[in-house]
KEKOL-764314 format. One line per field, with one value per residue (C-alpha): x, y, z; residue number from 0; residue in three letters. Coordinates in steps of 0.001 Angstrom, whole numbers. Each point is the difference from the previous one (the first is absolute). Layout:
REM KEKOL-764314
x <- c(X/...)
y <- c(Y/...)
z <- c(Z/...)
i <- c(NUM/...)
aa <- c(ALA/...)
//
This chain:
REM KEKOL-764314
x <- c(56504/215/-318/-3229/-1405/1173/-1887/-3152/786/-643/-2911/-1554/-829/188/842/2941/356/65/2735/112/3399/207/3017/2298/2991/-1191/3408/1544/-3146/351/3646/-348/-2828/1984/2888/-2280/-1548/3518/977/-3174/693/3721/-1501/-2448/2521/2199/-3055/592/-3656/1213/1301/-2771/-2573/1947/-1218/-3521/-1673/-931/-3478/270/-2364/800/-2890/695/-1620/-2115/-1406/2348/773/3022/123/3084/3635/211/-2595/1835/3349/-1203/-1958/3169/2124/-2573/47/3673/187/-2611/1467/3835/1786/-2675/785/-1803/210/-2039/-1232/-1398/-2533/-807/616/-2555/307/-3440/837/3107/1249/-2361/617/-1322/1994/-1220/2020/486/1918/1317/1166/2285/1267/1905/-2260/-3042/-1701/378/-3133/-783/-2367/-1240/192/-983/2250/-890/2929/324/3028/820/3183/1296/-261/-2743/-1753/-2696/-3353/-2088/541/-2745/818/-2054/-949/1931/-1917/-2230/-1521/-2640/-2931/630/3913/389/-2099/2712/3085/210/810/2955/2499/-816/1125/3023/1646/84/1600/-8/2014/904/781/-3454/-388/-83/-2920/516/-2545/-362/-2374/-682/-2491/-2575/768/-2916/893/-3336/1340/3008/798/1900/1468/1567/1956/1011/2965/1289/3308/91/-3372/-2890/-2817/-2678/-869/-2741/-1004/-1570/-1998/-245/-2332/-2499/-3692/-1915/-3193/1438/2787/2669/2768/-689/2065/-715/2516/28/2470/1451/-1717/-3560/-468/-1316/-1222/-345/808/-458/2923/3/2734/473/3058/2979/-1529/-2299/-2751/-1234/-3058/-159/-2419/1158/-1384/2521/162/-1442/-3188/903/-230/2719/256/2839/930/3585/1973/2583/2275/2529/3338/2105/239/1487/-1806/-3605/-1327/-2788/-2387/-3062/-2672/-3551/807/-2901/-418/-3301/-1156/3076/2285/3675/2612/1319/3430/3225/877/2230/2171/-70/2986/174/1941/3312/-39/-3133/1897/1829/-1465/411/982/-2177/-2055/-1945/-3084)
y <- c(51409/40/3859/-34/-2776/1894/3130/-1844/10/3693/126/-3398/-482/-3356/755/1340/3801/2240/2637/3570/1518/3470/1024/720/-1903/-420/-834/3316/1961/-1328/796/3577/894/-1627/2146/3115/-868/-458/3395/1347/-1468/1420/3346/-327/-1125/2928/2412/1259/1319/1251/-3455/-1594/1897/-682/-3567/1142/963/3740/-634/-3053/-560/-986/-1379/-381/-2506/2600/1192/3055/397/1889/719/945/-10/3515/-690/-3248/1718/2639/-2755/-2116/2938/805/-3664/-507/3434/-1289/-3666/473/-3171/-2217/-3119/-2265/-3826/-1679/-3585/-39/-2630/-221/1573/-308/1052/1570/771/1349/2822/-455/-1804/-505/-632/-1123/130/905/3040/208/3354/318/2777/302/65/-1093/-3191/-1374/604/-2579/1049/-1939/1703/-393/1916/567/628/1248/4/3496/563/-3454/435/-1337/2958/-75/1060/-898/-1504/-1018/-647/-2660/466/-2574/-3421/98/-2965/-1342/-2074/-3176/371/-2923/-2350/421/-366/-3747/1124/2417/-2532/1254/3531/958/-59/-3136/-814/-2981/-188/-2470/-18/871/3226/1667/321/2490/89/2698/-834/2568/1364/2676/3306/-419/-3940/-1066/-1791/-1759/1135/-2079/1874/-2039/726/-2462/853/-1982/783/3333/1271/307/-2369/-465/1328/453/358/-2317/1005/-2265/846/-1480/-522/381/-1223/-3455/137/-1056/1622/1181/1280/2240/156/2316/-228/2421/-2124/755/-3359/-110/-2471/-927/-2647/-1723/-1049/-2817/-1666/-3880/-978/2236/776/2674/-1122/3029/-1019/2639/983/2240/2000/60/2985/-2128/-638/-3523/-1315/-1673/-1665/-1685/-1051/1209/-1309/2304/-1746/1880/-1769/2522/3776/287/-2544/-1588/-2477/374/-2324/438/-2791/-205/2115/832/2612/388/-3278/-2011/-1691/595/-2126/1069/1778/-1192/1307/3160/1430/3704/2064/3204/2568/134/3917/-99/-518/3267/3403/1907/3471/1260/3149/1960/1674)
z <- c(14831/3721/420/-1852/2140/3024/-1121/851/3740/-169/-2650/1111/-3717/-1545/-3568/-2122/250/-3047/529/-1275/79/1754/-2357/3181/1030/3689/1480/-1577/1206/3425/125/-1225/2465/2831/-1043/67/3260/1678/-1415/1677/3323/-56/-654/2823/2351/-603/258/-3587/-897/-3438/-1115/1587/-1891/-3269/-26/-680/-2937/-509/1166/2097/2960/3689/2044/3598/2241/1508/-3502/-483/-3763/-1073/-3741/-2203/334/1513/2642/934/134/2324/2278/34/1212/2696/968/268/2074/2502/-126/256/-99/-1313/-2003/-2170/-587/-2372/-1249/-3613/67/-3788/-3392/-2770/-3609/-938/-3536/-1988/2043/2856/3274/3550/3020/3448/3250/3495/1219/3556/1488/2874/2101/3129/3010/-1571/-1012/-3655/-2188/-2826/-3011/-2864/-3376/-3517/-2659/-3744/-2360/-3366/-2380/-1213/-2162/921/3718/2389/1817/2764/-1347/3199/3652/2372/3475/1699/3827/2141/601/2946/1529/-2231/1510/-2078/-246/2268/-2324/-2643/2219/-806/-3631/1346/-1302/-3510/731/-1937/-3439/-2145/-3231/-2300/-3139/-2681/-3740/-939/2258/3297/2589/2774/2905/2600/3018/2632/2307/-982/1749/2536/574/-1162/-3093/-1472/-3333/-2669/-3115/-2732/-3262/-2744/-2249/-2943/-1691/2337/-1167/2336/-1541/2597/3501/2754/3411/2604/3032/2899/2724/2826/-1044/3356/-1608/-497/2274/-2323/-1992/-3569/-2724/-3165/-2972/-3045/-2800/-2604/-2831/1484/1774/3712/2475/3435/2581/3420/2248/2492/1838/119/1950/-701/-3672/-1179/-2496/-2219/-1918/-2922/-2598/-2918/-3001/-2678/-2458/-2637/2074/892/3470/1820/3332/1987/3670/697/2872/1560/2536/2141/199/2074/295/-3436/-2061/-531/-2651/-2223/-2200/-1767/-358/-1019/-2881/-2588/-2687/-2073/1537/-1182/2679/51/1401/3477/-90/1566/3462/-374/2964/43/1709/1801/-1827/1632/-3/2078/3308/-308/-97/-3315/205/-2793/302/2655/-1227)
i <- c(0/1/2/3/4/5/6/7/8/9/10/11/12/13/14/15/16/17/18/19/20/21/22/23/24/25/26/27/28/29/30/31/32/33/34/35/36/37/38/39/40/41/42/43/44/45/46/47/48/49/50/51/52/53/54/55/56/57/58/59/60/61/62/63/64/65/66/67/68/69/70/71/72/73/74/75/76/77/78/79/80/81/82/83/84/85/86/87/88/89/90/91/92/93/94/95/96/97/98/99/100/101/102/103/104/105/106/107/108/109/110/111/112/113/114/115/116/117/118/119/120/121/122/123/124/125/126/127/128/129/130/131/132/133/134/135/136/137/138/139/140/141/142/143/144/145/146/147/148/149/150/151/152/153/154/155/156/157/158/159/160/161/162/163/164/165/166/167/168/169/170/171/172/173/174/175/176/177/178/179/180/181/182/183/184/185/186/187/188/189/190/191/192/193/194/195/196/197/198/199/200/201/202/203/204/205/206/207/208/209/210/211/212/213/214/215/216/217/218/219/220/221/222/223/224/225/226/227/228/229/230/231/232/233/234/235/236/237/238/239/240/241/242/243/244/245/246/247/248/249/250/251/252/253/254/255/256/257/258/259/260/261/262/263/264/265/266/267/268/269/270/271/272/273/274/275/276/277/278/279/280/281/282/283/284/285/286/287/288/289/290/291/292/293/294/295/296/297/298/299/300/301/302/303/304/305/306)
aa <- c(MET/ARG/ILE/LEU/ARG/LEU/CYS/ILE/VAL/ILE/LEU/PHE/THR/ALA/SER/SER/LEU/ALA/PHE/ALA/ALA/ALA/GLY/GLU/ASP/THR/SER/LYS/VAL/GLU/ALA/ALA/ILE/LYS/LYS/THR/ILE/GLN/SER/TYR/VAL/GLU/ALA/PHE/ASN/ARG/GLY/ASP/ALA/ASP/ALA/LEU/ALA/ALA/HIS/TRP/THR/LYS/ASP/GLY/ASP/TYR/ILE/THR/ASP/THR/GLY/GLU/VAL/LEU/THR/GLY/ARG/GLU/GLN/LEU/LYS/ALA/ALA/PHE/LYS/ALA/PHE/PHE/LYS/ASP/LYS/GLU/GLY/ILE/LYS/ILE/ASP/VAL/LYS/SER/LEU/ALA/ILE/TYR/VAL/GLU/ALA/PRO/GLY/LYS/ALA/ILE/GLU/GLU/GLY/LEU/ALA/THR/THR/THR/ARG/SER/GLY/GLU/GLU/PRO/GLU/THR/THR/ARG/TYR/VAL/THR/ALA/TYR/VAL/LYS/GLU/ASN/GLY/ASP/TRP/LYS/ILE/SER/LYS/VAL/LYS/GLU/ILE/ALA/PRO/MET/GLY/THR/ALA/PRO/ASN/HIS/ASP/LYS/LEU/GLU/PRO/LEU/GLU/TRP/MET/ILE/GLY/ASP/TRP/VAL/ASP/GLU/ASP/GLN/SER/GLY/ARG/LEU/GLU/THR/ASP/CYS/TYR/TRP/SER/ALA/ASP/GLY/SER/PHE/ILE/VAL/ARG/SER/PHE/VAL/VAL/SER/VAL/GLY/GLY/LEU/THR/THR/PHE/GLY/GLY/LYS/GLN/ILE/ILE/GLY/TRP/ASP/PRO/SER/THR/ASN/GLN/ILE/ARG/SER/TRP/VAL/PHE/ASP/THR/ASN/GLY/GLY/PHE/GLY/GLU/ALA/THR/TRP/SER/LYS/GLN/GLY/GLU/SER/TRP/TYR/VAL/ASN/SER/ALA/ILE/VAL/LEU/ASN/THR/GLY/GLU/LYS/ALA/SER/SER/ILE/ASN/ILE/LEU/THR/PRO/VAL/ASP/GLU/ASN/SER/PHE/THR/TRP/GLN/SER/THR/GLY/ARG/GLU/VAL/GLY/GLY/VAL/PRO/LEU/PRO/GLU/THR/PRO/LYS/VAL/THR/VAL/ILE/ARG/ASN/PRO/ALA/ASP/SER/THR/SER/GLU/THR/SER/GLY/GLU/LYS)
//
């Protein structure tokens, strides 16, 4: 099952994965939330504070990048009206980076919102949105804006991995793996979020954080999965390939290790292969080389929801 082998490229584990279905059809959830976000964007761009506030739960929270907190639909409505009065003609364009199904009726979205207004420089803000399903509709329960990315001291150390930034998808008859790779808000880390779905249902997911370790002068990463597994790895470049030497603790308590080789092919693809695999002291064969393709939708901006 190629999709399950490819899952290792994110986890850097070396064993088969046990799946626990979340009970939601991922593709339907994503489509519904994107539709809600599109409606939100349209309301914003016509300056309709009432329609905008209606997208929120009754007691929803809006946390700005300066730490200001607005709570409740009525307070949000008043704030939106004041905002549009002060910022007449402002428009929004949004790229949704990832949507995760946390549990039935609950989802998280991460994205970038860019506001434009005649005579002013565009402003881009990263945000994280929590959604809940109410009476069949997806409503916003919380939004947190993240301050714009600054110049992090070690940002340049990670720039050789910038080719990974973007959305990647791999799918075959056994399932679908979606990976979203992006810079952290301050530029200090690269974050890779992944979701595996089988038969349209989310079965597995997690997050990997890649950073620079100044104590050893090398790139390191840490991964956490939804089954309770976790691990770390060191990265080194040999020729055009990146060798990721990983050590994982599975949710069973077993320890696993592997050396994963990532090689960029062009801007829209890379190959991956795992060697030196071992679980609980038992060697496993290396995997075949797999080609991973950039999601075609990654090259276009998604208009899907300002926060």
